C-alpha positions as CSV (number, residue, x, y, z in Angstrom):
1,M,-19.5,32.5,-17.5
2,K,-15.8,32.2,-17.4
3,S,-15.3,33.9,-20.7
4,E,-17.8,36.6,-19.9
5,L,-16.1,37.5,-16.6
6,K,-12.8,38.1,-18.3
7,T,-12.1,41.4,-19.9
8,T,-9.7,39.8,-22.5
9,E,-9.3,36.5,-24.3
10,Q,-7.7,33.7,-22.3
11,H,-4.0,33.1,-22.9
12,T,-3.5,31.1,-26.1
13,Q,-0.4,29.5,-24.6
14,K,0.0,28.6,-20.9
15,S,3.3,29.3,-19.2
16,K,5.6,26.4,-18.3
17,L,4.9,27.0,-14.7
18,Q,1.2,26.7,-15.2
19,Q,1.5,23.6,-17.4
20,R,3.7,22.0,-14.7
21,Y,1.2,23.0,-12.0
22,E,-1.8,21.5,-13.9
23,S,0.2,18.4,-14.7
24,L,1.2,17.9,-11.1
25,L,-2.3,18.7,-9.8
26,A,-3.8,16.1,-12.2
27,D,-1.1,13.5,-11.1
28,V,-1.9,14.2,-7.4
29,E,-5.6,13.7,-7.9
30,L,-5.2,10.5,-9.9
31,S,-2.7,9.2,-7.4
32,K,-5.1,10.0,-4.6
33,L,-7.9,8.2,-6.4
34,L,-5.6,5.2,-7.0
35,R,-4.6,5.1,-3.3
36,E,-8.2,5.3,-2.1
37,K,-9.3,2.7,-4.6
38,L,-6.6,0.3,-3.6
39,Q,-7.4,0.7,0.1
40,H,-11.1,0.3,-0.5
41,D,-10.8,-2.7,-2.8
42,L,-8.4,-4.5,-0.5
43,Q,-10.8,-3.9,2.4
44,Q,-13.6,-5.4,0.4
45,I,-11.7,-8.4,-0.9
46,I,-9.7,-9.4,2.2
47,P,-12.7,-11.0,4.0
48,R,-13.3,-13.0,0.8
49,I,-9.6,-14.0,0.6
50,N,-9.7,-15.1,4.2
51,K,-12.8,-17.2,3.7
52,E,-12.1,-18.8,0.3
53,I,-8.4,-18.6,-0.5
54,R,-6.4,-18.7,2.7
55,P,-7.8,-22.1,3.8
56,L,-6.7,-23.5,0.4
57,F,-3.2,-22.1,0.9
58,K,-3.0,-23.8,4.3
59,Q,-4.4,-27.0,2.9
60,R,-1.7,-26.9,0.2
61,T,1.0,-26.3,2.8
62,D,-0.3,-29.2,4.9
63,A,-0.2,-31.5,1.9
64,I,3.3,-30.5,0.9
65,R,4.4,-30.9,4.6
66,T,3.0,-34.5,4.7
67,R,4.8,-35.4,1.4
68,L,8.0,-33.9,2.7
69,L,7.8,-36.0,5.9
70,R,7.2,-39.0,3.7
71,L,10.3,-38.2,1.6
72,D,12.4,-37.9,4.8
73,E,11.0,-41.2,6.1
74,L,11.9,-43.1,2.9
75,A,15.3,-41.5,2.7
76,D,16.1,-43.0,6.1
77,E,14.6,-46.4,5.1
78,L,15.9,-46.7,1.5
79,G,19.0,-44.5,1.5
80,M,20.6,-43.0,-1.7
81,D,24.0,-42.5,-3.3
82,K,26.3,-39.7,-2.2
83,S,25.7,-37.5,-5.3
84,S,21.9,-37.6,-4.8
85,T,22.2,-36.9,-1.1
86,K,23.5,-33.4,-1.7
87,W,20.7,-32.2,-3.9
88,F,18.1,-34.1,-1.9
89,A,19.3,-32.3,1.3
90,I,19.1,-28.9,-0.4
91,Y,15.6,-29.6,-1.7
92,V,14.2,-30.8,1.6
93,A,15.8,-28.0,3.5
94,D,14.4,-25.4,1.1
95,E,10.9,-26.9,1.4
96,A,11.1,-27.1,5.2
97,M,12.2,-23.4,5.4
98,A,9.2,-22.4,3.2
99,I,6.8,-24.1,5.5
100,L,8.5,-22.6,8.5
101,R,8.1,-19.1,7.2
102,E,4.4,-19.8,6.6
103,S,4.0,-21.1,10.2
104,D,5.9,-18.1,11.6
105,F,8.6,-20.6,12.6
106,K,6.2,-22.4,15.0
107,D,6.5,-25.9,13.3
108,D,9.0,-27.8,15.5
109,K,8.9,-30.8,13.2
110,M,10.0,-28.7,10.2
111,A,12.6,-27.0,12.3
112,D,14.1,-30.5,13.1
113,I,14.0,-31.5,9.4
114,Y,15.8,-28.3,8.4
115,Q,18.5,-28.8,11.0
116,K,18.8,-32.5,10.1
117,Y,19.7,-31.6,6.4
118,T,21.7,-28.4,7.0
119,G,23.3,-29.0,10.3
120,K,22.0,-25.6,11.4
121,K,19.0,-24.3,13.3
122,P,16.6,-22.3,11.1
123,I,16.8,-18.5,11.5
124,N,13.6,-16.6,11.9
125,E,14.1,-13.7,9.4
126,K,11.1,-11.9,10.9
127,E,12.8,-11.7,14.3
128,S,15.9,-10.2,12.5
129,H,13.6,-7.8,10.7
130,D,12.0,-6.8,14.1
131,E,15.5,-6.1,15.4
132,I,16.1,-3.8,12.5
133,I,12.8,-2.0,13.1
134,E,13.7,-1.7,16.8
135,Q,17.1,-0.2,15.9
136,R,15.4,2.2,13.5
137,E,13.0,3.3,16.2
138,Q,15.9,3.9,18.5
139,K,17.5,6.0,15.9
140,E,14.4,8.0,15.4
141,A,14.1,8.5,19.1
142,Q,17.7,9.8,19.1
143,E,16.9,12.1,16.2
144,L,13.9,13.5,18.3
145,E,16.3,14.3,21.1
146,D,18.5,16.1,18.6
147,F,15.5,17.9,17.2
148,D,16.3,21.2,15.5
149,P,13.6,23.8,16.1
150,N,14.8,25.8,13.1
151,K,13.2,23.1,10.9
152,V,9.9,23.7,12.5
153,Q,10.4,27.5,12.0
154,K,11.1,26.8,8.3
155,I,7.9,24.8,7.9
156,S,5.9,27.4,9.9
157,K,7.3,30.1,7.6
158,Q,6.2,28.1,4.5
159,N,2.7,27.8,6.0
160,Q,2.6,31.5,6.7
161,L,3.6,32.2,3.1
162,I,0.8,30.0,1.8
163,A,-1.7,31.7,4.1
164,Q,-0.5,35.1,2.8
165,D,-0.9,33.8,-0.8
166,A,-4.4,32.7,-0.1
167,K,-5.4,36.0,1.4
168,A,-3.8,37.9,-1.5
169,I,-5.7,35.8,-4.0
170,Y,-8.9,36.2,-2.0
171,V,-8.7,39.9,-1.8
172,R,-7.7,40.4,-5.4
173,L,-10.5,38.2,-6.8
174,V,-13.3,39.5,-4.5
175,K,-12.3,43.0,-5.3
176,K,-12.3,42.4,-9.0
177,F,-15.6,40.4,-9.2
178,H,-17.6,41.9,-6.3
179,P,-21.2,41.8,-7.5
180,D,-22.1,45.2,-6.1
181,L,-19.8,46.8,-8.7
182,E,-21.7,45.2,-11.6
183,Q,-24.7,46.9,-13.2
184,N,-25.6,44.1,-15.6
185,E,-28.0,41.8,-13.8
186,T,-26.9,38.7,-15.6
187,F,-23.2,39.3,-14.9
188,K,-24.1,40.3,-11.3
189,I,-25.6,36.8,-10.8
190,Q,-22.5,35.2,-12.3
191,K,-20.2,37.2,-10.2
192,T,-22.2,36.5,-7.0
193,A,-21.7,32.8,-7.7
194,L,-18.0,33.2,-8.4
195,V,-17.4,35.2,-5.2
196,Q,-19.3,32.6,-3.2
197,E,-17.0,30.0,-4.7
198,I,-13.9,32.1,-3.9
199,T,-15.1,32.7,-0.3
200,A,-15.9,29.0,0.2
201,A,-12.4,28.0,-0.9
202,Y,-10.8,30.6,1.3
203,K,-12.7,29.6,4.4
204,A,-11.9,25.9,3.7
205,K,-8.2,26.9,3.4
206,D,-8.3,25.2,-0.1
207,F,-5.3,27.1,-1.3
208,L,-4.9,25.1,-4.5
209,K,-8.5,25.9,-5.4
210,L,-7.9,29.6,-4.8
211,L,-4.8,29.5,-7.0
212,S,-6.7,27.8,-9.8
213,L,-9.3,30.5,-9.6
214,Q,-6.6,33.1,-9.7
215,I,-5.1,31.6,-12.8
216,E,-8.4,30.9,-14.5
217,H,-9.7,34.5,-14.1
218,I,-6.5,36.5,-14.5
219,D,-6.3,38.8,-17.5
220,E,-3.3,39.3,-19.8
221,K,-3.1,43.0,-18.9
222,E,-2.9,42.3,-15.2
223,T,0.9,42.0,-15.1
224,E,1.0,42.3,-11.3
225,G,-1.5,39.5,-10.9
226,Q,0.4,37.3,-13.4
227,L,3.7,37.8,-11.6
228,L,2.0,37.1,-8.3
229,A,0.5,33.9,-9.7
230,D,3.8,32.8,-11.1
231,D,5.5,33.3,-7.8
232,M,2.8,31.3,-6.1
233,L,3.0,28.6,-8.8
234,K,6.7,28.0,-8.1
235,R,5.9,27.4,-4.4
236,Y,2.9,25.3,-5.1
237,N,4.8,23.2,-7.7
238,K,7.3,22.3,-5.0
239,T,4.5,21.5,-2.6
240,L,2.7,19.4,-5.1
241,T,5.8,17.5,-6.1
242,K,6.4,16.6,-2.4
243,Q,2.7,15.6,-2.0
244,L,2.8,13.5,-5.2
245,N,6.0,11.7,-4.0
246,Q,4.4,11.0,-0.6
247,I,1.2,9.6,-2.2
248,K,3.3,7.4,-4.5
249,A,5.2,6.1,-1.5
250,E,2.0,5.3,0.3
251,I,0.7,3.4,-2.8
252,A,4.0,1.4,-2.9
253,S,3.6,0.7,0.8
254,I,0.0,-0.6,0.2
255,K,1.2,-2.9,-2.6
256,R,4.1,-4.2,-0.5
257,S,1.9,-4.9,2.5
258,S,-0.8,-6.6,0.4
259,Q,1.2,-9.9,0.6
260,G,0.7,-10.6,-3.0
261,L,-3.0,-9.9,-3.1
262,L,-2.6,-7.2,-5.7
263,E,-0.5,-9.3,-8.0
264,N,-2.7,-12.4,-7.7
265,F,-6.2,-10.8,-7.8
266,F,-5.9,-7.4,-9.5
267,D,-5.3,-6.7,-13.2
268,R,-2.8,-4.3,-14.7
269,N,-5.3,-1.4,-14.1
270,N,-5.4,-2.2,-10.4
271,K,-9.0,-3.5,-10.7
272,F,-10.1,-6.6,-8.9
273,S,-10.4,-9.5,-11.3
274,E,-13.1,-12.1,-10.6
275,K,-11.5,-14.2,-13.3
276,Q,-8.1,-14.2,-11.6
277,F,-9.7,-15.0,-8.3
278,R,-11.6,-18.0,-9.6
279,T,-8.5,-19.2,-11.6
280,T,-6.4,-19.0,-8.4
281,K,-9.0,-21.1,-6.5
282,K,-9.1,-23.7,-9.2
283,Q,-5.3,-23.9,-9.5
284,L,-4.9,-24.3,-5.7
285,K,-7.5,-27.1,-5.6
286,L,-5.8,-28.9,-8.5
287,E,-2.4,-28.6,-6.8
288,I,-3.7,-29.9,-3.5
289,A,-5.3,-32.9,-5.2
290,S,-2.1,-33.6,-7.1
291,V,0.1,-33.4,-4.0
292,E,-2.2,-35.6,-1.9
293,Q,-2.5,-38.2,-4.6
294,D,1.3,-38.2,-5.0
295,T,1.7,-38.9,-1.3
296,R,-0.8,-41.7,-1.4
297,N,1.2,-43.2,-4.2
298,S,4.3,-43.3,-1.9
299,F,2.6,-45.9,0.2
300,R,1.7,-48.1,-2.7
301,Y,4.9,-47.9,-4.7
302,D,7.4,-46.6,-2.1
303,K,10.7,-47.6,-3.8
304,D,9.6,-46.6,-7.3
305,W,8.0,-43.4,-6.0
306,F,11.1,-42.4,-4.0
307,K,13.5,-43.2,-6.9
308,E,11.3,-41.1,-9.2
309,W,11.6,-38.2,-6.8
310,I,15.4,-38.6,-6.6
311,R,15.6,-38.5,-10.4
312,E,13.4,-35.4,-10.6
313,I,15.5,-33.6,-8.0
314,N,18.8,-34.6,-9.7
315,D,17.4,-33.5,-13.1
316,F,16.4,-30.1,-11.6
317,N,19.9,-29.7,-10.1
318,P,22.3,-31.5,-12.5
319,N,25.9,-32.1,-11.4
Protein backbone atom coordinates (compact mmCIF):
# COMPACT_ATOMS: atom_id res chain seq x y z
CA MET A 1 0.00 0.00 0.00
CA LYS A 2 2.80 2.37 0.81
CA SER A 3 4.22 2.28 -2.71
CA GLU A 4 0.78 2.54 -4.29
CA LEU A 5 -0.10 5.64 -2.31
CA LYS A 6 3.00 7.49 -3.44
CA THR A 7 3.04 9.26 -6.76
CA THR A 8 6.78 8.79 -7.21
CA GLU A 9 9.48 6.31 -6.20
CA GLN A 10 10.70 6.50 -2.59
CA HIS A 11 13.95 8.39 -2.07
CA THR A 12 16.87 6.14 -2.90
CA GLN A 13 18.99 7.88 -0.29
CA LYS A 14 17.72 9.25 2.99
CA SER A 15 18.87 12.63 4.23
CA LYS A 16 21.27 12.79 7.16
CA LEU A 17 18.51 14.32 9.25
CA GLN A 18 16.22 11.40 8.51
CA GLN A 19 18.97 8.86 9.14
CA ARG A 20 19.72 10.53 12.46
CA TYR A 21 16.02 10.61 13.34
CA GLU A 22 15.51 6.92 12.58
CA SER A 23 18.68 5.99 14.46
CA LEU A 24 17.64 8.00 17.52
CA LEU A 25 14.11 6.64 17.38
CA ALA A 26 15.42 3.07 17.27
CA ASP A 27 17.80 3.77 20.17
CA VAL A 28 15.00 5.29 22.22
CA GLU A 29 12.72 2.31 21.63
CA LEU A 30 15.47 -0.19 22.46
CA SER A 31 16.43 1.74 25.57
CA LYS A 32 12.80 1.88 26.67
CA LEU A 33 12.52 -1.88 26.25
CA LEU A 34 15.74 -2.42 28.21
CA ARG A 35 14.55 -0.13 31.01
CA GLU A 36 11.18 -1.87 31.23
CA LYS A 37 12.80 -5.31 31.06
CA LEU A 38 15.26 -4.52 33.84
CA GLN A 39 12.48 -3.16 36.04
CA HIS A 40 10.27 -6.18 35.36
CA ASP A 41 13.03 -8.76 35.82
CA LEU A 42 14.23 -7.19 39.06
CA GLN A 43 10.69 -7.15 40.41
CA GLN A 44 10.38 -10.83 39.54
CA ILE A 45 13.73 -11.90 40.94
CA ILE A 46 13.89 -9.80 44.14
CA PRO A 47 11.40 -12.02 46.08
CA ARG A 48 13.49 -15.03 45.15
CA ILE A 49 16.69 -13.24 46.16
CA ASN A 50 15.15 -12.33 49.52
CA LYS A 51 14.05 -15.92 50.11
CA GLU A 52 17.05 -17.90 48.85
CA ILE A 53 20.13 -15.63 48.69
CA ARG A 54 19.91 -12.95 51.36
CA PRO A 55 19.68 -15.47 54.23
CA LEU A 56 22.91 -17.02 52.96
CA PHE A 57 24.61 -13.62 52.86
CA LYS A 58 23.56 -13.05 56.47
CA GLN A 59 24.71 -16.53 57.45
CA ARG A 60 28.08 -15.87 55.83
CA THR A 61 28.40 -12.53 57.64
CA ASP A 62 27.54 -14.17 60.96
CA ALA A 63 30.16 -16.85 60.36
CA ILE A 64 32.84 -14.28 59.52
CA ARG A 65 31.83 -12.22 62.56
CA THR A 66 32.21 -15.24 64.85
CA ARG A 67 35.64 -16.00 63.44
CA LEU A 68 36.70 -12.36 63.81
CA LEU A 69 35.72 -12.37 67.48
CA ARG A 70 37.72 -15.57 67.93
CA LEU A 71 40.77 -13.94 66.31
CA ASP A 72 40.45 -10.97 68.64
CA GLU A 73 40.10 -13.27 71.65
CA LEU A 74 43.25 -15.25 70.79
CA ALA A 75 45.17 -12.06 70.00
CA ASP A 76 44.58 -10.97 73.60
CA GLU A 77 45.44 -14.41 74.99
CA LEU A 78 48.48 -15.30 72.87
CA GLY A 79 49.77 -11.93 71.71
CA MET A 80 52.04 -11.37 68.69
CA ASP A 81 55.18 -9.51 67.67
CA LYS A 82 55.10 -5.81 66.84
CA SER A 83 55.42 -6.20 63.08
CA SER A 84 52.50 -8.62 62.93
CA THR A 85 50.35 -6.42 65.17
CA LYS A 86 50.22 -3.67 62.51
CA TRP A 87 48.83 -5.85 59.73
CA PHE A 88 46.59 -7.80 62.08
CA ALA A 89 45.01 -4.55 63.29
CA ILE A 90 44.40 -3.41 59.71
CA TYR A 91 42.82 -6.72 58.77
CA VAL A 92 40.51 -6.90 61.81
CA ALA A 93 39.45 -3.25 61.43
CA ASP A 94 38.63 -3.74 57.74
CA GLU A 95 36.57 -6.86 58.47
CA ALA A 96 34.77 -5.15 61.34
CA MET A 97 33.92 -2.17 59.12
CA ALA A 98 32.55 -4.46 56.40
CA ILE A 99 30.26 -6.13 58.94
CA LEU A 100 29.22 -2.75 60.34
CA ARG A 101 28.17 -1.59 56.88
CA GLU A 102 26.04 -4.69 56.39
CA SER A 103 24.37 -4.14 59.77
CA ASP A 104 23.80 -0.45 59.01
CA PHE A 105 26.20 0.30 61.90
CA LYS A 106 23.96 -1.36 64.48
CA ASP A 107 26.50 -3.93 65.67
CA ASP A 108 27.94 -2.50 68.89
CA LYS A 109 30.42 -5.34 69.29
CA MET A 110 31.92 -4.72 65.86
CA ALA A 111 32.02 -1.00 66.58
CA ASP A 112 34.05 -1.75 69.73
CA ILE A 113 36.40 -4.04 67.78
CA TYR A 114 36.93 -1.35 65.14
CA GLN A 115 37.68 1.29 67.75
CA LYS A 116 39.99 -1.09 69.62
CA TYR A 117 42.23 -1.60 66.56
CA THR A 118 42.06 1.88 65.05
CA GLY A 119 41.65 4.13 68.06
CA LYS A 120 38.70 5.81 66.32
CA LYS A 121 34.95 5.41 66.35
CA PRO A 122 33.55 4.03 63.09
CA ILE A 123 31.91 6.60 60.83
CA ASN A 124 28.57 5.74 59.27
CA GLU A 125 29.07 6.73 55.62
CA LYS A 126 25.33 6.42 55.07
CA GLU A 127 24.67 9.21 57.55
CA SER A 128 27.26 11.34 55.75
CA HIS A 129 25.55 10.49 52.48
CA ASP A 130 22.19 11.49 53.96
CA GLU A 131 23.68 14.83 54.93
CA ILE A 132 24.80 15.34 51.33
CA ILE A 133 21.29 14.48 50.13
CA GLU A 134 19.80 16.92 52.61
CA GLN A 135 22.15 19.66 51.41
CA ARG A 136 21.19 18.89 47.82
CA GLU A 137 17.50 19.10 48.68
CA GLN A 138 18.08 22.45 50.36
CA LYS A 139 19.86 23.67 47.25
CA GLU A 140 16.99 22.49 45.06
CA ALA A 141 14.55 24.30 47.35
CA GLN A 142 16.60 27.47 46.98
CA GLU A 143 16.63 27.04 43.22
CA LEU A 144 12.85 26.74 43.35
CA GLU A 145 12.68 30.07 45.15
CA ASP A 146 14.90 31.57 42.46
CA PHE A 147 12.74 30.01 39.77
CA ASP A 148 12.86 31.76 36.39
CA PRO A 149 9.45 31.77 34.67
CA ASN A 150 11.19 32.42 31.35
CA LYS A 151 12.34 28.80 31.39
CA VAL A 152 8.75 27.65 31.60
CA GLN A 153 7.82 29.99 28.78
CA LYS A 154 10.61 28.46 26.70
CA ILE A 155 9.35 24.92 27.35
CA SER A 156 5.79 26.02 26.68
CA LYS A 157 6.88 27.56 23.39
CA GLN A 158 8.55 24.30 22.38
CA ASN A 159 5.35 22.41 23.15
CA GLN A 160 3.38 24.89 21.08
CA LEU A 161 5.74 24.37 18.15
CA ILE A 162 5.34 20.61 18.42
CA ALA A 163 1.55 20.99 18.51
CA GLN A 164 1.71 23.23 15.44
CA ASP A 165 3.92 20.67 13.69
CA ALA A 166 1.43 17.93 14.48
CA LYS A 167 -1.48 19.92 13.12
CA ALA A 168 0.45 20.84 9.95
CA ILE A 169 1.31 17.18 9.32
CA TYR A 170 -2.25 16.07 10.04
CA VAL A 171 -3.81 18.60 7.68
CA ARG A 172 -1.29 17.93 4.91
CA LEU A 173 -1.65 14.14 5.03
CA VAL A 174 -5.45 14.07 5.40
CA LYS A 175 -5.79 16.53 2.54
CA LYS A 176 -3.50 14.48 0.34
CA PHE A 177 -4.95 11.05 1.11
CA HIS A 178 -8.62 11.83 1.79
CA PRO A 179 -10.57 8.80 0.49
CA ASP A 180 -13.40 10.96 -0.92
CA LEU A 181 -10.97 12.25 -3.55
CA GLU A 182 -10.15 8.73 -4.76
CA GLN A 183 -12.16 7.05 -7.52
CA ASN A 184 -10.35 3.71 -7.47
CA GLU A 185 -12.15 1.54 -4.95
CA THR A 186 -9.01 -0.41 -3.94
CA PHE A 187 -7.00 2.76 -3.37
CA LYS A 188 -9.98 4.30 -1.56
CA ILE A 189 -9.92 1.47 1.00
CA GLN A 190 -6.17 1.88 1.43
CA LYS A 191 -6.46 5.65 1.89
CA THR A 192 -9.31 5.23 4.36
CA ALA A 193 -7.09 2.99 6.51
CA LEU A 194 -4.21 5.44 6.24
CA VAL A 195 -6.33 8.45 7.19
CA GLN A 196 -7.64 6.50 10.17
CA GLU A 197 -4.05 5.82 11.24
CA ILE A 198 -3.14 9.49 10.81
CA THR A 199 -6.20 10.64 12.76
CA ALA A 200 -5.57 8.17 15.57
CA ALA A 201 -1.97 9.38 15.93
CA TYR A 202 -3.10 13.02 15.96
CA LYS A 203 -5.79 12.43 18.60
CA ALA A 204 -3.30 10.48 20.73
CA LYS A 205 -0.81 13.37 20.37
CA ASP A 206 1.72 10.86 19.03
CA PHE A 207 3.80 13.48 17.26
CA LEU A 208 6.64 11.10 16.43
CA LYS A 209 4.20 8.75 14.69
CA LEU A 210 2.80 11.65 12.69
CA LEU A 211 6.27 12.72 11.65
CA SER A 212 7.08 9.16 10.60
CA LEU A 213 3.93 9.10 8.44
CA GLN A 214 4.89 12.46 6.94
CA ILE A 215 8.35 11.19 5.99
CA GLU A 216 7.04 7.83 4.81
CA HIS A 217 4.45 9.26 2.43
CA ILE A 218 6.16 12.42 1.22
CA ASP A 219 7.00 12.69 -2.48
CA GLU A 220 10.23 13.98 -3.99
CA LYS A 221 8.29 16.67 -5.87
CA GLU A 222 6.75 18.00 -2.66
CA THR A 223 9.56 20.44 -1.89
CA GLU A 224 7.49 22.37 0.63
CA GLY A 225 6.62 19.20 2.46
CA GLN A 226 10.24 18.07 2.47
CA LEU A 227 11.43 21.36 3.89
CA LEU A 228 8.71 21.20 6.51
CA ALA A 229 9.74 17.65 7.42
CA ASP A 230 13.41 18.64 7.64
CA ASP A 231 12.58 21.55 9.92
CA MET A 232 10.57 19.26 12.14
CA LEU A 233 13.29 16.62 12.07
CA LYS A 234 15.80 19.06 13.51
CA ARG A 235 13.50 19.79 16.44
CA TYR A 236 12.58 16.17 16.99
CA ASN A 237 16.20 15.03 16.81
CA LYS A 238 16.98 17.38 19.68
CA THR A 239 13.95 16.12 21.60
CA LEU A 240 14.86 12.49 20.96
CA THR A 241 18.46 13.07 22.03
CA LYS A 242 17.28 14.48 25.36
CA GLN A 243 14.81 11.63 25.77
CA LEU A 244 17.48 9.03 25.01
CA ASN A 245 19.90 10.57 27.51
CA GLN A 246 17.18 10.61 30.17
CA ILE A 247 16.29 6.94 29.60
CA LYS A 248 19.97 5.95 29.71
CA ALA A 249 20.32 7.84 32.99
CA GLU A 250 17.30 5.94 34.36
CA ILE A 251 18.85 2.62 33.29
CA ALA A 252 22.12 3.56 34.99
CA SER A 253 20.14 4.48 38.12
CA ILE A 254 18.37 1.10 38.08
CA LYS A 255 21.71 -0.69 37.83
CA ARG A 256 23.21 1.36 40.66
CA SER A 257 20.23 0.76 42.92
CA SER A 258 20.15 -2.99 42.20
CA GLN A 259 22.82 -3.51 44.90
CA GLY A 260 24.82 -5.89 42.74
CA LEU A 261 21.87 -8.02 41.64
CA LEU A 262 22.41 -7.24 37.96
CA GLU A 263 26.10 -8.05 38.12
CA ASN A 264 25.55 -11.27 40.09
CA PHE A 265 22.49 -12.75 38.45
CA PHE A 266 22.16 -11.23 34.97
CA ASP A 267 24.30 -12.02 31.92
CA ARG A 268 25.93 -9.57 29.52
CA ASN A 269 22.65 -9.29 27.62
CA ASN A 270 20.86 -8.17 30.83
CA LYS A 271 18.97 -11.46 30.93
CA PHE A 272 18.45 -13.31 34.20
CA SER A 273 20.75 -16.31 34.41
CA GLU A 274 19.48 -19.30 36.35
CA LYS A 275 22.98 -20.78 36.11
CA GLN A 276 24.57 -17.73 37.77
CA PHE A 277 21.87 -17.79 40.44
CA ARG A 278 22.51 -21.43 41.32
CA THR A 279 26.28 -20.94 41.18
CA THR A 280 26.05 -18.04 43.62
CA LYS A 281 23.98 -20.12 46.05
CA LYS A 282 26.47 -22.99 45.85
CA GLN A 283 29.47 -20.71 46.38
CA LEU A 284 27.85 -19.04 49.38
CA LYS A 285 27.07 -22.37 51.02
CA LEU A 286 30.62 -23.62 50.45
CA GLU A 287 32.07 -20.40 51.85
CA ILE A 288 29.85 -20.57 54.94
CA ALA A 289 30.84 -24.18 55.58
CA SER A 290 34.51 -23.31 55.17
CA VAL A 291 34.41 -20.34 57.57
CA GLU A 292 32.44 -22.28 60.18
CA GLN A 293 34.84 -25.23 59.99
CA ASP A 294 37.79 -22.84 60.26
CA THR A 295 36.34 -21.34 63.45
CA ARG A 296 35.78 -24.80 64.93
CA ASN A 297 39.43 -25.59 64.26
CA SER A 298 40.41 -22.57 66.37
CA PHE A 299 39.09 -24.32 69.47
CA ARG A 300 40.96 -27.54 68.73
CA TYR A 301 44.30 -26.08 67.67
CA ASP A 302 44.14 -22.54 69.02
CA LYS A 303 47.87 -21.68 68.94
CA ASP A 304 48.61 -23.29 65.58
CA TRP A 305 45.41 -21.89 64.11
CA PHE A 306 46.21 -18.37 65.27
CA LYS A 307 49.81 -18.56 64.05
CA GLU A 308 48.60 -19.71 60.64
CA TRP A 309 46.26 -16.75 60.43
CA ILE A 310 49.07 -14.36 61.37
CA ARG A 311 51.26 -15.86 58.63
CA GLU A 312 48.49 -15.49 56.06
CA ILE A 313 47.84 -11.87 57.02
CA ASN A 314 51.56 -11.06 56.91
CA ASP A 315 51.96 -12.80 53.54
CA PHE A 316 49.07 -10.81 52.15
CA ASN A 317 50.59 -7.58 53.50
CA PRO A 318 54.37 -8.06 53.29
CA ASN A 319 56.68 -5.57 54.99
